[in-house]
N, C-alpha and C positions, 0 to 999 in steps of 0.2 A: 504494499500499499504506500509506504513512504517513498519507495523507489519511484513509483509512478508519479507522485507529487513532485519529487525532485527533477524527474524528466520533464514535466510540464514547465516547472519554473525555469529550468535550464533553457528549453526551447523558447520560452517567452523572453528571457533575458537576451538570448542571441538575437531574436527578432527585433527587440527594442534597440539593441546596439547597432544592428544593421541599418535600421531606419535613422538612428541618431547620426551615424557616420555619414550617410548620404546627405542628410539635411545640413549637417555642420559644414562638411567639406564642399559639396556641390552647391549648396544653397547659400549659407551665410558667408562663407569665406570668399567664394567666387563673386558674390554680389558686392562684398566689401572691396575686393581688389578692383572690380570694374568701376565702382564709384571713384576710388582713388585715382585710377588712371584717367578716367574721363575728365575729372575736375582738377587733376594735378595736385592733389592734397594728400596728406598723411593723417588718417583719422586715429586718434587715441581716445576712445570712449572711457568715461569713468567706470569704476568697478561695478556700481549698481546697474549700469546699462549691459555690461557683459554678463552679470549674474541673471538679469531679466531675460536676455536673449538665450542664455544657456537653459534656463528653466522653461521657456516657451518651446525651445527645440526638443527638450526632453518630453514635454507634455505632448507635442505632436507626434513624436516617435512612439510614445506609448499608445496613443490613440491609434495610429496606423498598425501597430502590432496587434492590438486588441481587435481591430476591425478585420484583420486578415486571419486571425486565430481560427475560426471555425473552418475555413477552407484548408488551412495547413495541418491542424491537429485533429480533425474529426476522424474517429476510428470506428464509430458505430452508425452506419447509415440508417439504422432503425431506431435511433435514439428517441424520436418523437412519434414513431409509427409501429411500435412493437406490439404484435398481437399476444394474447394469452387466453387460450381456450381451456375451459374447466367444466367438469360436470356439476350440475346444480339440480337439486330436487325442489320443485315448487309445489306446495300442498293445495293451492287454490287455482280454480279455473281463471282465465282461459289457458294458461300455460301449465296446467297440472301435470305432474310426473317429472321423470328425468329428462333433462335436456342439456345440451352443450352450449355454453355461452361464451362469447368473446368478450372478456372483461378488460382486454388491453386497449391501447390507443390507436392501433392500426388494424386493417383488415387481415383475416387469416384466409389464405388461398391454398389450393392443391391439398386439401386435408384428407386424412383417412383415419378411421377408427379401427383398432384391431384388438382382439381378445381371444382367449382359448375357451372353446366350448364345443365339444365333439370335434376337436381339431381346431387349427388356427383359422379364425374368421377375420376377414378384412372387409371393411365397408368404406366406400367413398363418402366424403362430406362435402356439402355445398360450401361456397365462399361465405364467410361470416364477417359482416361489417362490425365495427366496434359496437358493442351493446346488443348484437343480434343473438338470437336463440335458435337452435335446431333441436326439435323434439326427437329423442332417442329412446323413449320410455320402453317401447316394445322389445328393442334389442338390448338395452342396458339393464333393465330390471332383472332379468334372469342371471346376469353375471355379477351382480352386486354381491360382494363377499368372496368372489372367486379368487383363490390364492395365486392364480397366474397373473391377476391384475389386468389392467386396461392401458393401452397406449394410444395417444392421440397425436398424430403428426401433422404438421402444417407449415406453411411458408408465409413470410412477409412479402410485401410487394417488391422488395429488393432481391428476393430469392433466398434469403437466409432461412434456414430450416430451424424449427422449434419443435419441442416434444413435451407433452404433459403425461406423466405417469401416475396412474391411480392404483393404489394397493390398499389392502385392508389388513388391520392389526388383529391380534388374537381376540380382542374384545369386540371386533366388528367395526371398529372406527375406521373411517375412510381417510387415507393419507394421499395428498396430492402434491406432486413434485414437478418442477419445471426445469427443463434443460435448455440453456442458452447455446448459441451457435458454437462458442468456443469448446463447450463440453461435448458437442457433437462432431468435433473434428474440423470445424470451419474457422479459420483465423481467429 
């Protein structure tokens, strides 16, 4: 965890320094040299002017580094669009019974539900928009408590694969686990 924060800080400092260098050398000093040559004068600004210019250049460099940060350091294309499909039991109509709900922020596509009942069963799932529900009561209810568990696989719009695993404990309590792309062998 700390290594990741240090890496982010190091990349940010490098970006700030890169912008600061360009602004100072290519902007301020070239402009100062141009003014001195055009007007034939030698400018010696007071200390407060130098500090003010240095602070302004640093401020602009930090802004430019921050503005470019999402493009340079984004590692998760699904950061704002991650799906999360989970089984949910609703006791009241109209959505009574077991269903799969996408409780994530992005759509779940190319999904399938698999479980073991008289051999391995695999069922395709429709695309689920955020907040959408798909009724699976007739196929899900018979496998509730099945020690083989249930696996729900799906993808985000960017093609990253996700998996929800449903198992049952000794007391019959349902346990839901979520595998992220890194845990499925994708970046």
